[in-house]
SEVOGU-589856 format. One line per 2 residues: number of its first residue (from 1); their letters; for each residue x, y, z of C-alpha. Coordinates in steps of 0.02 Angstrom, whole numbers. Layout:
<sites>
NUM = a = X,Y,Z  ...
</sites>
This chain:
<sites>
1 = mp = -784,-5703,1829  -663,-5757,1891
3 = rr = -549,-5712,1744  -420,-5836,1683
5 = ke = -240,-5793,1724  -194,-5817,1539
7 = ly = -281,-5653,1502  -149,-5558,1598
9 = qs = 10,-5635,1528  144,-5528,1444
11 = pl = 173,-5449,1326  17,-5358,1385
13 = vi = -56,-5197,1317  -162,-5099,1440
15 = ia = -272,-4961,1366  -360,-4824,1464
17 = ks = -549,-4823,1443  -549,-4632,1445
19 = pg = -393,-4561,1361  -415,-4384,1429
21 = dd = -390,-4217,1343  -200,-4203,1353
23 = pk = -133,-4250,1180  40,-4280,1254
25 = ap = -15,-4400,1391  4,-4589,1370
27 = ra = -154,-4681,1321  -90,-4858,1333
29 = yv = 50,-4955,1416  149,-5111,1374
31 = sd = 196,-5230,1514  333,-5360,1498
33 = hp = 268,-5457,1649  96,-5521,1702
35 = va = -15,-5386,1775  -191,-5391,1848
37 = fs = -289,-5228,1831  -459,-5154,1870
39 = qi = -608,-5135,1755  -566,-4956,1704
41 = yy = -433,-5024,1585  -444,-5134,1431
43 = gy = -311,-5268,1415  -240,-5365,1267
45 = sc = -125,-5511,1304  -15,-5558,1156
47 = ag = 60,-5710,1242  72,-5860,1127
49 = hp = 71,-5760,964  215,-5804,845
51 = da = 268,-5621,843  200,-5563,1010
53 = et = 316,-5413,1028  264,-5337,860
55 = la = 81,-5373,893  87,-5285,1061
57 = al = 182,-5140,985  52,-5114,847
59 = ih = -93,-5117,971  4,-4993,1077
61 = ll = 28,-4876,928  -153,-4886,872
63 = ah = -215,-4833,1043  -114,-4671,1024
65 = st = -158,-4639,842  -263,-4502,764
67 = lf = -338,-4638,654  -416,-4722,805
69 = dy = -476,-4555,874  -566,-4524,710
71 = fc = -634,-4701,698  -696,-4692,877
73 = lm = -780,-4523,850  -870,-4589,697
75 = ts = -927,-4756,771  -928,-4748,961
77 = sq = -1088,-4733,1061  -994,-4633,1195
79 = sg = -857,-4533,1108  -906,-4359,1054
81 = fd = -991,-4313,1217  -911,-4200,1346
83 = rq = -825,-4349,1425  -731,-4449,1296
85 = mf = -742,-4635,1328  -753,-4788,1219
87 = nk = -801,-4971,1239  -679,-5112,1210
89 = re = -785,-5180,1068  -759,-5014,978
91 = fd = -571,-5032,985  -591,-5214,931
93 = al = -691,-5154,780  -546,-5051,711
95 = pf = -484,-5142,555  -321,-5229,600
97 = ry = -175,-5273,488  -115,-5452,501
99 = is = 60,-5452,573  111,-5599,463
101 = dl = 73,-5498,305  191,-5355,350
103 = ps = 369,-5344,284  511,-5356,409
105 = tt = 556,-5172,389  378,-5121,436
107 = kt = 382,-5234,589  546,-5155,642
109 = ti = 470,-4981,626  319,-5034,730
111 = rs = 429,-5098,871  542,-4946,863
113 = ls = 399,-4821,871  318,-4914,1015
115 = hr = 482,-4918,1111  506,-4732,1087
117 = lq = 327,-4698,1136  348,-4793,1299
119 = hd = 493,-4681,1347  424,-4517,1277
121 = aa = 235,-4513,1258  237,-4350,1159
123 = gp = 397,-4363,1057  355,-4477,910
125 = rt = 169,-4435,893  185,-4348,724
127 = el = 294,-4487,653  178,-4616,729
129 = ne = 24,-4543,645  109,-4528,477
131 = fi = 161,-4710,489  -11,-4774,541
133 = fr = -100,-4678,402  23,-4749,274
135 = ly = 1,-4923,347  -186,-4911,315
137 = gl = -164,-4842,140  -240,-4671,174
139 = dp = -187,-4524,65  -158,-4343,123
141 = ad = -339,-4294,84  -403,-4435,195
143 = vq = -287,-4379,334  -348,-4200,316
145 = va = -529,-4257,335  -487,-4352,495
147 = ed = -389,-4207,571  -519,-4076,524
149 = tl = -662,-4182,591  -574,-4207,756
151 = fs = -536,-4021,768  -717,-3974,732
153 = aa = -794,-4103,850  -670,-4117,994
155 = sy = -747,-4213,1138  -679,-4107,1279
157 = rk = -719,-3925,1312  -535,-3878,1327
159 = ag = -487,-3967,1166  -639,-3901,1073
161 = ka = -622,-3719,1123  -516,-3669,973
163 = al = -647,-3734,851  -775,-3611,920
165 = er = -662,-3458,912  -695,-3320,786
167 = tt = -590,-3332,630  -446,-3216,591
169 = re = -362,-3172,426  -228,-3300,469
171 = tr = -348,-3443,511  -453,-3408,356
173 = ep = -304,-3413,238  -293,-3605,217
175 = fi = -480,-3611,177  -467,-3472,48
177 = nt = -313,-3547,-35  -391,-3720,-44
179 = lr = -555,-3654,-115  -462,-3555,-248
181 = ne = -352,-3704,-295  -502,-3820,-308
183 = le = -596,-3699,-421  -449,-3645,-529
185 = py = -453,-3791,-654  -635,-3751,-697
187 = fd = -592,-3569,-728  -430,-3609,-818
189 = vc = -516,-3717,-949  -621,-3564,-993
191 = ge = -468,-3453,-1007  -502,-3370,-839
193 = ha = -428,-3373,-664  -523,-3397,-501
195 = av = -524,-3255,-376  -572,-3293,-197
197 = ie = -551,-3146,-80  -625,-3079,80
199 = ae = -776,-2970,42  -727,-2787,58
201 = fq = -879,-2729,156  -812,-2815,314
203 = pn = -698,-2705,421  -554,-2774,523
205 = nw = -660,-2767,681  -803,-2864,600
207 = rq = -904,-2946,741  -1049,-3022,646
209 = pw = -1084,-3209,664  -1050,-3227,476
211 = ff = -897,-3193,369  -906,-3175,181
213 = ls = -794,-3214,33  -818,-3156,-145
215 = vg = -794,-3289,-278  -778,-3245,-461
217 = ra = -662,-3216,-607  -497,-3126,-580
219 = nt = -504,-2940,-620  -694,-2941,-605
221 = sv = -768,-2855,-453  -916,-2934,-364
223 = pi = -1047,-2801,-324  -1119,-2800,-150
225 = np = -1292,-2747,-93  -1280,-2715,97
227 = al = -1469,-2725,121  -1475,-2892,32
229 = mr = -1331,-2958,138  -1420,-2909,299
231 = ka = -1577,-2996,239  -1478,-3151,191
233 = md = -1397,-3158,365  -1565,-3136,452
235 = ta = -1643,-3276,348  -1495,-3392,377
237 = nq = -1500,-3361,564  -1685,-3401,572
239 = rg = -1662,-3564,477  -1505,-3622,569
241 = cs = -1398,-3623,412  -1208,-3637,410
243 = ri = -1180,-3566,236  -1250,-3421,134
245 = iv = -1228,-3400,-55  -1288,-3242,-141
247 = ha = -1273,-3223,-330  -1208,-3056,-393
249 = pg = -1304,-2976,-538  -1239,-2995,-714
251 = kr = -1153,-3163,-680  -1008,-3070,-600
253 = gl = -983,-3197,-463  -1055,-3239,-294
255 = lm = -1038,-3200,-110  -1019,-3348,6
257 = gl = -1040,-3328,193  -994,-3454,326
259 = ln = -1024,-3448,512  -879,-3352,587
261 = qr = -808,-3495,691  -649,-3588,649
263 = rw = -736,-3758,638  -825,-3700,479
265 = wt = -662,-3642,398  -561,-3802,385
267 = vt = -474,-3863,227  -598,-4007,215
269 = ra = -747,-3889,218  -663,-3782,84
271 = rl = -660,-3935,-29  -844,-3969,6
273 = ca = -889,-3788,-33  -789,-3798,-194
275 = qh = -885,-3954,-248  -1050,-3867,-214
277 = ii = -998,-3716,-319  -933,-3827,-459
279 = re = -1093,-3929,-467  -1221,-3791,-448
281 = rl = -1149,-3615,-449  -1023,-3594,-590
283 = ga = -1157,-3505,-690  -1151,-3361,-565
285 = cg = -971,-3332,-619  -1013,-3329,-804
287 = la = -936,-3498,-839  -1091,-3605,-869
289 = eh = -1080,-3600,-1058  -897,-3651,-1060
291 = a = -917,-3781,-921
</sites>
């Protein structure tokens, strides 16, 4: 202190230290004239850059992006607590594309999205995120990991409430479909088809902290021992587990239980469960010899 006036020259991007829990609210602002501001904001002056307008626009977009939310959650010393905040050095650490390396069409898109965002903070968010993920070379699976992680670990109580809700048939469906699709090639090569269904012993008003799926070959029923399932749940609860796998007799499949909260039933977790089954549990479905 005192700060140099050059730090506040336009084009100037001003980013809120705490973005809040409203996904439609603005998180950053672009000023076309010099502005002095208090310490609760982070500022980036692009004055003097050969393409200052595009540079400011890209910084503006990144501050609103799901990519930065994910990066911040994974690296920040403050984000992830009940009050979501981040330090300026954490935004600085986000890998940044050199403006000079971008084609003119990409620069035009950056400026256009930023302009639209300034006039409608909620309108172009989906298009903005799709563009930023493409800009950083991330594929749909990478995007899914980021979105599922943010859903499961939302920093604010209001935003994170849905992740703690009990699952329903509708919210379990993407998990079940993904798990089946991931397993299908390993069954198909053996001349079989994967069957992933909700275990039949659970009524519609099931209120247990666990929910179970049966995994096996199509047209092959997975036998269930209620006493064994109760024992498995009791043991898992005592050990703080998030997943239960019980092998059915006769290599007829397995029963997999997950904690009955939506954060454990994301598409990303379905892929992780599939990899575990593929590596270690295919024998329970009678596929070990073929695999």
